[in-house]
Biopython code that builds the backbone (N, CA, C, O; Angstrom):
import numpy as np
from Bio.PDB.StructureBuilder import StructureBuilder

atoms = [
    (1, "MET", "N", (-42.133, -17.890, -19.207)),
    (1, "MET", "CA", (-42.696, -16.619, -18.801)),
    (1, "MET", "C", (-42.586, -16.421, -17.288)),
    (1, "MET", "O", (-42.257, -15.329, -16.823)),
    (2, "GLN", "N", (-42.859, -17.472, -16.530)),
    (2, "GLN", "CA", (-42.807, -17.372, -15.080)),
    (2, "GLN", "C", (-41.372, -17.092, -14.610)),
    (2, "GLN", "O", (-41.166, -16.331, -13.665)),
    (3, "GLN", "N", (-40.397, -17.701, -15.262)),
    (3, "GLN", "CA", (-38.994, -17.482, -14.911)),
    (3, "GLN", "C", (-38.613, -16.018, -15.140)),
    (3, "GLN", "O", (-37.896, -15.433, -14.329)),
    (4, "GLU", "N", (-39.083, -15.427, -16.231)),
    (4, "GLU", "CA", (-38.793, -14.027, -16.519)),
    (4, "GLU", "C", (-39.416, -13.109, -15.472)),
    (4, "GLU", "O", (-38.801, -12.129, -15.052)),
    (5, "ASP", "N", (-40.634, -13.430, -15.058)),
    (5, "ASP", "CA", (-41.298, -12.632, -14.016)),
    (5, "ASP", "C", (-40.535, -12.713, -12.702)),
    (5, "ASP", "O", (-40.391, -11.715, -11.997)),
    (6, "LEU", "N", (-40.054, -13.889, -12.381)),
    (6, "LEU", "CA", (-39.279, -14.067, -11.155)),
    (6, "LEU", "C", (-37.984, -13.267, -11.221)),
    (6, "LEU", "O", (-37.609, -12.613, -10.248)),
    (7, "GLN", "N", (-37.304, -13.315, -12.352)),
    (7, "GLN", "CA", (-36.055, -12.564, -12.507)),
    (7, "GLN", "C", (-36.313, -11.062, -12.389)),
    (7, "GLN", "O", (-35.532, -10.346, -11.762)),
    (8, "GLU", "N", (-37.382, -10.593, -12.975)),
    (8, "GLU", "CA", (-37.746, -9.173, -12.905)),
    (8, "GLU", "C", (-38.058, -8.776, -11.465)),
    (8, "GLU", "O", (-37.655, -7.703, -11.015)),
    (9, "HIS", "N", (-38.765, -9.628, -10.748)),
    (9, "HIS", "CA", (-39.091, -9.369, -9.341)),
    (9, "HIS", "C", (-37.811, -9.288, -8.506)),
    (9, "HIS", "O", (-37.660, -8.392, -7.676)),
    (10, "ILE", "N", (-36.908, -10.214, -8.728)),
    (10, "ILE", "CA", (-35.641, -10.224, -7.979)),
    (10, "ILE", "C", (-34.850, -8.963, -8.273)),
    (10, "ILE", "O", (-34.288, -8.354, -7.363)),
    (11, "LYS", "N", (-34.802, -8.572, -9.524)),
    (11, "LYS", "CA", (-34.072, -7.367, -9.915)),
    (11, "LYS", "C", (-34.671, -6.130, -9.251)),
    (11, "LYS", "O", (-33.942, -5.294, -8.717)),
    (12, "ASP", "N", (-36.008, -6.012, -9.284)),
    (12, "ASP", "CA", (-36.671, -4.870, -8.665)),
    (12, "ASP", "C", (-36.432, -4.837, -7.159)),
    (12, "ASP", "O", (-36.168, -3.780, -6.585)),
    (13, "ARG", "N", (-36.526, -5.996, -6.532)),
    (13, "ARG", "CA", (-36.350, -6.067, -5.068)),
    (13, "ARG", "C", (-34.917, -5.721, -4.667)),
    (13, "ARG", "O", (-34.705, -5.026, -3.673)),
    (14, "SER", "N", (-33.940, -6.196, -5.425)),
    (14, "SER", "CA", (-32.555, -5.894, -5.077)),
    (14, "SER", "C", (-32.260, -4.410, -5.282)),
    (14, "SER", "O", (-31.460, -3.831, -4.545)),
    (15, "THR", "N", (-32.892, -3.795, -6.268)),
    (15, "THR", "CA", (-32.742, -2.353, -6.470)),
    (15, "THR", "C", (-33.307, -1.591, -5.281)),
    (15, "THR", "O", (-32.682, -0.653, -4.785)),
    (16, "GLU", "N", (-34.489, -1.994, -4.824)),
    (16, "GLU", "CA", (-35.101, -1.342, -3.661)),
    (16, "GLU", "C", (-34.222, -1.480, -2.425)),
    (16, "GLU", "O", (-34.026, -0.512, -1.691)),
    (17, "LEU", "N", (-33.693, -2.672, -2.193)),
    (17, "LEU", "CA", (-32.848, -2.891, -1.019)),
    (17, "LEU", "C", (-31.556, -2.092, -1.116)),
    (17, "LEU", "O", (-31.070, -1.568, -0.113)),
    (18, "GLY", "N", (-31.001, -1.999, -2.313)),
    (18, "GLY", "CA", (-29.787, -1.207, -2.497)),
    (18, "GLY", "C", (-30.011, 0.254, -2.183)),
    (18, "GLY", "O", (-29.181, 0.889, -1.533)),
    (19, "LYS", "N", (-31.128, 0.792, -2.641)),
    (19, "LYS", "CA", (-31.453, 2.190, -2.352)),
    (19, "LYS", "C", (-31.651, 2.395, -0.860)),
    (19, "LYS", "O", (-31.186, 3.386, -0.299)),
    (20, "LEU", "N", (-32.339, 1.464, -0.220)),
    (20, "LEU", "CA", (-32.587, 1.567, 1.213)),
    (20, "LEU", "C", (-31.273, 1.534, 1.987)),
    (20, "LEU", "O", (-31.081, 2.309, 2.924)),
    (21, "GLY", "N", (-30.381, 0.647, 1.600)),
    (21, "GLY", "CA", (-29.080, 0.569, 2.266)),
    (21, "GLY", "C", (-28.294, 1.860, 2.113)),
    (21, "GLY", "O", (-27.639, 2.307, 3.055)),
    (22, "GLY", "N", (-28.355, 2.458, 0.933)),
    (22, "GLY", "CA", (-27.675, 3.732, 0.712)),
    (22, "GLY", "C", (-28.267, 4.842, 1.557)),
    (22, "GLY", "O", (-27.540, 5.678, 2.095)),
    (23, "GLN", "N", (-29.579, 4.852, 1.674)),
    (23, "GLN", "CA", (-30.237, 5.876, 2.490)),
    (23, "GLN", "C", (-29.873, 5.712, 3.963)),
    (23, "GLN", "O", (-29.637, 6.697, 4.663)),
    (24, "ILE", "N", (-29.828, 4.477, 4.422)),
    (24, "ILE", "CA", (-29.458, 4.225, 5.819)),
    (24, "ILE", "C", (-28.021, 4.662, 6.060)),
    (24, "ILE", "O", (-27.714, 5.289, 7.074)),
    (25, "HIS", "N", (-27.144, 4.326, 5.121)),
    (25, "HIS", "CA", (-25.730, 4.706, 5.254)),
    (25, "HIS", "C", (-25.599, 6.228, 5.310)),
    (25, "HIS", "O", (-24.879, 6.751, 6.160)),
    (26, "MET", "N", (-26.272, 6.933, 4.432)),
    (26, "MET", "CA", (-26.176, 8.393, 4.412)),
    (26, "MET", "C", (-26.761, 9.006, 5.680)),
    (26, "MET", "O", (-26.276, 10.037, 6.144)),
    (27, "ALA", "N", (-27.783, 8.395, 6.239)),
    (27, "ALA", "CA", (-28.390, 8.920, 7.462)),
    (27, "ALA", "C", (-27.434, 8.817, 8.648)),
    (27, "ALA", "O", (-27.543, 9.586, 9.603)),
    (28, "GLN", "N", (-26.505, 7.874, 8.590)),
    (28, "GLN", "CA", (-25.568, 7.688, 9.696)),
    (28, "GLN", "C", (-24.379, 8.644, 9.615)),
    (28, "GLN", "O", (-23.637, 8.782, 10.587)),
    (29, "LEU", "N", (-24.187, 9.305, 8.471)),
    (29, "LEU", "CA", (-23.054, 10.208, 8.300)),
    (29, "LEU", "C", (-23.421, 11.618, 8.746)),
    (29, "LEU", "O", (-24.576, 12.033, 8.654)),
    (30, "ASN", "N", (-22.410, 12.350, 9.235)),
    (30, "ASN", "CA", (-22.672, 13.748, 9.561)),
    (30, "ASN", "C", (-22.505, 14.591, 8.294)),
    (30, "ASN", "O", (-22.112, 14.070, 7.250)),
    (31, "SER", "N", (-22.796, 15.866, 8.381)),
    (31, "SER", "CA", (-22.800, 16.723, 7.189)),
    (31, "SER", "C", (-21.414, 16.837, 6.565)),
    (31, "SER", "O", (-21.308, 16.929, 5.342)),
    (32, "GLN", "N", (-20.361, 16.835, 7.353)),
    (32, "GLN", "CA", (-19.006, 16.919, 6.802)),
    (32, "GLN", "C", (-18.664, 15.666, 6.011)),
    (32, "GLN", "O", (-18.045, 15.750, 4.950)),
    (33, "GLU", "N", (-19.062, 14.503, 6.520)),
    (33, "GLU", "CA", (-18.783, 13.254, 5.815)),
    (33, "GLU", "C", (-19.583, 13.171, 4.510)),
    (33, "GLU", "O", (-19.063, 12.732, 3.484)),
    (34, "ARG", "N", (-20.847, 13.593, 4.558)),
    (34, "ARG", "CA", (-21.652, 13.600, 3.330)),
    (34, "ARG", "C", (-21.064, 14.552, 2.297)),
    (34, "ARG", "O", (-21.035, 14.247, 1.104)),
    (35, "SER", "N", (-20.600, 15.694, 2.758)),
    (35, "SER", "CA", (-20.004, 16.674, 1.860)),
    (35, "SER", "C", (-18.718, 16.129, 1.232)),
    (35, "SER", "O", (-18.477, 16.326, 0.041)),
    (36, "ALA", "N", (-17.902, 15.450, 2.025)),
    (36, "ALA", "CA", (-16.668, 14.866, 1.502)),
    (36, "ALA", "C", (-16.976, 13.792, 0.461)),
    (36, "ALA", "O", (-16.308, 13.720, -0.571)),
    (37, "LEU", "N", (-17.980, 12.960, 0.724)),
    (37, "LEU", "CA", (-18.377, 11.947, -0.259)),
    (37, "LEU", "C", (-18.872, 12.586, -1.549)),
    (37, "LEU", "O", (-18.559, 12.112, -2.641)),
    (38, "ALA", "N", (-19.641, 13.659, -1.425)),
    (38, "ALA", "CA", (-20.159, 14.344, -2.608)),
    (38, "ALA", "C", (-19.022, 14.969, -3.417)),
    (38, "ALA", "O", (-19.018, 14.903, -4.647)),
    (39, "ARG", "N", (-18.062, 15.572, -2.723)),
    (39, "ARG", "CA", (-16.904, 16.151, -3.425)),
    (39, "ARG", "C", (-16.119, 15.077, -4.164)),
    (39, "ARG", "O", (-15.720, 15.257, -5.314)),
    (40, "HIS", "N", (-15.906, 13.960, -3.484)),
    (40, "HIS", "CA", (-15.171, 12.856, -4.106)),
    (40, "HIS", "C", (-15.917, 12.333, -5.332)),
    (40, "HIS", "O", (-15.303, 12.079, -6.369)),
    (41, "ALA", "N", (-17.218, 12.173, -5.221)),
    (41, "ALA", "CA", (-18.007, 11.671, -6.345)),
    (41, "ALA", "C", (-17.976, 12.655, -7.513)),
    (41, "ALA", "O", (-17.847, 12.246, -8.667)),
    (42, "ALA", "N", (-18.094, 13.942, -7.221)),
    (42, "ALA", "CA", (-18.061, 14.946, -8.287)),
    (42, "ALA", "C", (-16.696, 14.962, -8.969)),
    (42, "ALA", "O", (-16.612, 15.039, -10.194)),
    (43, "ARG", "N", (-15.635, 14.891, -8.181)),
    (43, "ARG", "CA", (-14.293, 14.885, -8.767)),
    (43, "ARG", "C", (-14.099, 13.642, -9.627)),
    (43, "ARG", "O", (-13.535, 13.725, -10.719)),
    (44, "ALA", "N", (-14.556, 12.502, -9.149)),
    (44, "ALA", "CA", (-14.421, 11.266, -9.926)),
    (44, "ALA", "C", (-15.228, 11.345, -11.218)),
    (44, "ALA", "O", (-14.811, 10.810, -12.245)),
    (45, "ARG", "N", (-16.370, 12.003, -11.170)),
    (45, "ARG", "CA", (-17.224, 12.104, -12.354)),
    (45, "ARG", "C", (-16.646, 13.066, -13.381)),
    (45, "ARG", "O", (-16.639, 12.763, -14.574)),
    (46, "TRP", "N", (-16.157, 14.231, -12.930)),
    (46, "TRP", "CA", (-15.736, 15.271, -13.856)),
    (46, "TRP", "C", (-14.237, 15.285, -14.112)),
    (46, "TRP", "O", (-13.799, 15.817, -15.133)),
    (47, "HIS", "N", (-13.447, 14.722, -13.226)),
    (47, "HIS", "CA", (-11.994, 14.691, -13.389)),
    (47, "HIS", "C", (-11.480, 13.301, -13.018)),
    (47, "HIS", "O", (-10.805, 13.145, -12.000)),
    (48, "PRO", "N", (-11.786, 12.302, -13.822)),
    (48, "PRO", "CA", (-11.463, 10.922, -13.437)),
    (48, "PRO", "C", (-9.966, 10.665, -13.274)),
    (48, "PRO", "O", (-9.580, 9.863, -12.424)),
    (49, "LEU", "N", (-9.124, 11.311, -14.051)),
    (49, "LEU", "CA", (-7.682, 11.084, -13.913)),
    (49, "LEU", "C", (-7.160, 11.647, -12.604)),
    (49, "LEU", "O", (-6.313, 11.035, -11.954)),
    (50, "GLU", "N", (-7.666, 12.816, -12.213)),
    (50, "GLU", "CA", (-7.254, 13.392, -10.927)),
    (50, "GLU", "C", (-7.724, 12.508, -9.768)),
    (50, "GLU", "O", (-6.986, 12.292, -8.807)),
    (51, "ALA", "N", (-8.944, 12.005, -9.867)),
    (51, "ALA", "CA", (-9.479, 11.146, -8.807)),
    (51, "ALA", "C", (-8.672, 9.864, -8.707)),
    (51, "ALA", "O", (-8.399, 9.381, -7.609)),
    (52, "LYS", "N", (-8.289, 9.310, -9.857)),
    (52, "LYS", "CA", (-7.484, 8.094, -9.840)),
    (52, "LYS", "C", (-6.123, 8.360, -9.210)),
    (52, "LYS", "O", (-5.642, 7.550, -8.418)),
    (53, "ALA", "N", (-5.493, 9.490, -9.553)),
    (53, "ALA", "CA", (-4.199, 9.837, -8.970)),
    (53, "ALA", "C", (-4.318, 10.034, -7.458)),
    (53, "ALA", "O", (-3.447, 9.607, -6.699)),
    (54, "GLN", "N", (-5.398, 10.681, -7.030)),
    (54, "GLN", "CA", (-5.599, 10.890, -5.589)),
    (54, "GLN", "C", (-5.791, 9.562, -4.869)),
    (54, "GLN", "O", (-5.246, 9.364, -3.783)),
    (55, "ARG", "N", (-6.548, 8.662, -5.454)),
    (55, "ARG", "CA", (-6.760, 7.346, -4.853)),
    (55, "ARG", "C", (-5.447, 6.567, -4.773)),
    (55, "ARG", "O", (-5.176, 5.902, -3.773)),
    (56, "GLU", "N", (-4.634, 6.650, -5.827)),
    (56, "GLU", "CA", (-3.347, 5.951, -5.821)),
    (56, "GLU", "C", (-2.417, 6.518, -4.760)),
    (56, "GLU", "O", (-1.695, 5.766, -4.105)),
    (57, "ARG", "N", (-2.423, 7.856, -4.579)),
    (57, "ARG", "CA", (-1.594, 8.471, -3.529)),
    (57, "ARG", "C", (-2.050, 7.996, -2.152)),
    (57, "ARG", "O", (-1.221, 7.700, -1.292)),
    (58, "ALA", "N", (-3.355, 7.924, -1.943)),
    (58, "ALA", "CA", (-3.883, 7.465, -0.653)),
    (58, "ALA", "C", (-3.512, 6.008, -0.402)),
    (58, "ALA", "O", (-3.161, 5.646, 0.721)),
    (59, "GLU", "N", (-3.586, 5.167, -1.436)),
    (59, "GLU", "CA", (-3.203, 3.761, -1.287)),
    (59, "GLU", "C", (-1.720, 3.627, -0.972)),
    (59, "GLU", "O", (-1.333, 2.799, -0.148)),
    (60, "GLU", "N", (-0.882, 4.439, -1.626)),
    (60, "GLU", "CA", (0.561, 4.392, -1.366)),
    (60, "GLU", "C", (0.851, 4.842, 0.060)),
    (60, "GLU", "O", (1.678, 4.238, 0.744)),
    (61, "LEU", "N", (0.181, 5.897, 0.514)),
    (61, "LEU", "CA", (0.360, 6.369, 1.881)),
    (61, "LEU", "C", (-0.045, 5.295, 2.883)),
    (61, "LEU", "O", (0.640, 5.098, 3.886)),
    (62, "ALA", "N", (-1.140, 4.602, 2.626)),
    (62, "ALA", "CA", (-1.582, 3.526, 3.510)),
    (62, "ALA", "C", (-0.554, 2.406, 3.553)),
    (62, "ALA", "O", (-0.297, 1.840, 4.616)),
    (63, "ARG", "N", (0.038, 2.080, 2.402)),
    (63, "ARG", "CA", (1.089, 1.046, 2.382)),
    (63, "ARG", "C", (2.310, 1.473, 3.185)),
    (63, "ARG", "O", (2.884, 0.670, 3.921)),
    (64, "VAL", "N", (2.712, 2.743, 3.045)),
    (64, "VAL", "CA", (3.879, 3.249, 3.774)),
    (64, "VAL", "C", (3.628, 3.210, 5.271)),
    (64, "VAL", "O", (4.498, 2.795, 6.036)),
    (65, "VAL", "N", (2.444, 3.640, 5.695)),
    (65, "VAL", "CA", (2.111, 3.636, 7.120)),
    (65, "VAL", "C", (2.087, 2.205, 7.650)),
    (65, "VAL", "O", (2.615, 1.936, 8.729)),
    (66, "LYS", "N", (1.487, 1.297, 6.911)),
    (66, "LYS", "CA", (1.440, -0.105, 7.335)),
    (66, "LYS", "C", (2.851, -0.680, 7.446)),
    (66, "LYS", "O", (3.155, -1.406, 8.393)),
    (67, "GLN", "N", (3.706, -0.358, 6.489)),
    (67, "GLN", "CA", (5.077, -0.857, 6.532)),
    (67, "GLN", "C", (5.823, -0.277, 7.730)),
    (67, "GLN", "O", (6.589, -0.985, 8.383)),
    (68, "ALA", "N", (5.607, 1.006, 8.024)),
    (68, "ALA", "CA", (6.254, 1.632, 9.178)),
    (68, "ALA", "C", (5.795, 0.974, 10.478)),
    (68, "ALA", "O", (6.604, 0.743, 11.377)),
    (69, "ILE", "N", (4.513, 0.674, 10.580)),
    (69, "ILE", "CA", (3.998, 0.001, 11.777)),
    (69, "ILE", "C", (4.596, -1.389, 11.883)),
    (69, "ILE", "O", (5.001, -1.808, 12.967)),
    (70, "ASP", "N", (4.657, -2.111, 10.766)),
    (70, "ASP", "CA", (5.231, -3.456, 10.784)),
    (70, "ASP", "C", (6.706, -3.430, 11.174)),
    (70, "ASP", "O", (7.181, -4.318, 11.881)),
    (71, "ASP", "N", (7.431, -2.403, 10.709)),
    (71, "ASP", "CA", (8.853, -2.294, 11.048)),
    (71, "ASP", "C", (9.060, -1.887, 12.506)),
    (71, "ASP", "O", (10.027, -2.308, 13.141)),
    (72, "TYR", "N", (8.156, -1.074, 13.029)),
    (72, "TYR", "CA", (8.314, -0.542, 14.370)),
    (72, "TYR", "C", (7.904, -1.525, 15.453)),
    (72, "TYR", "O", (8.602, -1.678, 16.456)),
    (73, "LEU", "N", (6.773, -2.191, 15.253)),
    (73, "LEU", "CA", (6.256, -3.089, 16.280)),
    (73, "LEU", "C", (6.798, -4.500, 16.098)),
    (73, "LEU", "O", (6.844, -5.016, 14.981)),
    (74, "PRO", "N", (7.206, -5.115, 17.192)),
    (74, "PRO", "CA", (7.575, -6.531, 17.095)),
    (74, "PRO", "C", (6.348, -7.352, 16.704)),
    (74, "PRO", "O", (5.214, -6.933, 16.933)),
    (75, "SER", "N", (6.580, -8.503, 16.123)),
    (75, "SER", "CA", (5.465, -9.310, 15.615)),
    (75, "SER", "C", (4.513, -9.738, 16.729)),
    (75, "SER", "O", (3.309, -9.834, 16.491)),
    (76, "ASN", "N", (5.017, -9.998, 17.945)),
    (76, "ASN", "CA", (4.113, -10.427, 19.015)),
    (76, "ASN", "C", (3.198, -9.285, 19.471)),
    (76, "ASN", "O", (2.075, -9.550, 19.902)),
    (77, "LYS", "N", (3.638, -8.037, 19.392)),
    (77, "LYS", "CA", (2.790, -6.895, 19.756)),
    (77, "LYS", "C", (1.785, -6.606, 18.648)),
    (77, "LYS", "O", (0.673, -6.154, 18.919)),
    (78, "ARG", "N", (2.170, -6.863, 17.410)),
    (78, "ARG", "CA", (1.306, -6.607, 16.266)),
    (78, "ARG", "C", (0.061, -7.473, 16.327)),
    (78, "ARG", "O", (-1.010, -7.047, 15.893)),
    (79, "ASP", "N", (0.184, -8.679, 16.857)),
    (79, "ASP", "CA", (-0.946, -9.594, 16.934)),
    (79, "ASP", "C", (-2.014, -9.094, 17.908)),
    (79, "ASP", "O", (-3.183, -9.462, 17.789)),
    (80, "MET", "N", (-1.620, -8.260, 18.868)),
    (80, "MET", "CA", (-2.572, -7.735, 19.850)),
    (80, "MET", "C", (-3.410, -6.602, 19.284)),
    (80, "MET", "O", (-4.437, -6.259, 19.870)),
    (81, "MET", "N", (-3.014, -6.017, 18.178)),
    (81, "MET", "CA", (-3.742, -4.872, 17.604)),
    (81, "MET", "C", (-4.982, -5.300, 16.904)),
    (81, "MET", "O", (-5.708, -4.463, 16.367)),
]
sb = StructureBuilder()
sb.init_structure("model")
sb.init_model(0)
sb.init_chain("A")
sb.init_seg("    ")
for serial, (resi, resn, name, xyz) in enumerate(atoms, 1):
    if name == "N":
        sb.init_residue(resn, " ", resi, " ")
    sb.init_atom(name, np.array(xyz, "f"), 0.0, 1.0, " ", f" {name:<3s}", serial, name[0])
structure = sb.get_structure()
């Protein structure tokens, strides 16, 4: 019984800390950033395939940019970044 109470306490406490962390994170964002996060969340919720495609396009773009930087900068300059 005591072990179950401890597990329940840990679960409740981690939930509280998670909510607090989210509130702190949102407080640090400006209104445009909060709006962008809300749009992304709504799109992911209501149009999951579109959100997945958008995320994949962003990941591919990041890979292309990283590859272009790696090709452009010599390796010794890259280490300074």
